[in-house]
Structures are given as structure tokens and as C-alpha cells.
C-alpha angles and dihedrals in degrees: 000000000000094000093049091048090050092049091049090047094053092040092055091049093049092045092052091047090048093053090048092049090048091056096042099084091052091048091052090048091052091046092054092049092046091052092047094049097042099086098040112029119030094187093053090044090054091050093050091043091055091048090049092050091049091053092045089051091051091050093047092047093050093048092042093052090048092052092047091052090044090055095040092053097046117126114278120237113246116240116231112255095022122104 
């Protein structure tokens, strides 16, 4: 069971990192447009800011879920006297 748990643990971490890496270019694209629109067009800046926050939330959720699964699947400590 330990090998399966370890494989699931690493798989969850890599999957979360992959999802975060997949969303990163779009977040950077939205960040650049938000910064460019901020001084001139408040409506466009708000649109790009919302898009940026959505991408940042997706990245944080993917990494957060990966960390939660990483911690939930960590090896259990053995209790003394139990086999």
C-alpha cells in the first residue's frame, strides 16, 4: 500500500503543478494587458484585472489541491505495539 500511496502522492503533486503551469502563460498575458490598460482605460483595466484574478485563482486552487493531497497521502506514523 505504501508504493501506491507514494505514486498517488507524487502524481497529485505533478498534476497540480501541471495545471498551474498550463494556466501561467494566460495569467501573464492578462497581467501585461491589465498593466497596459490601467493608465488609459479603466473599463478595460477592470476586465483584464478580473481575468487575471480568475487565472490566479485557478493556479492557487490547483496548487492548493495538490498540497492538500500531498499532505493527506503522506506516510502514517506507526503506533508502538501495533503491527
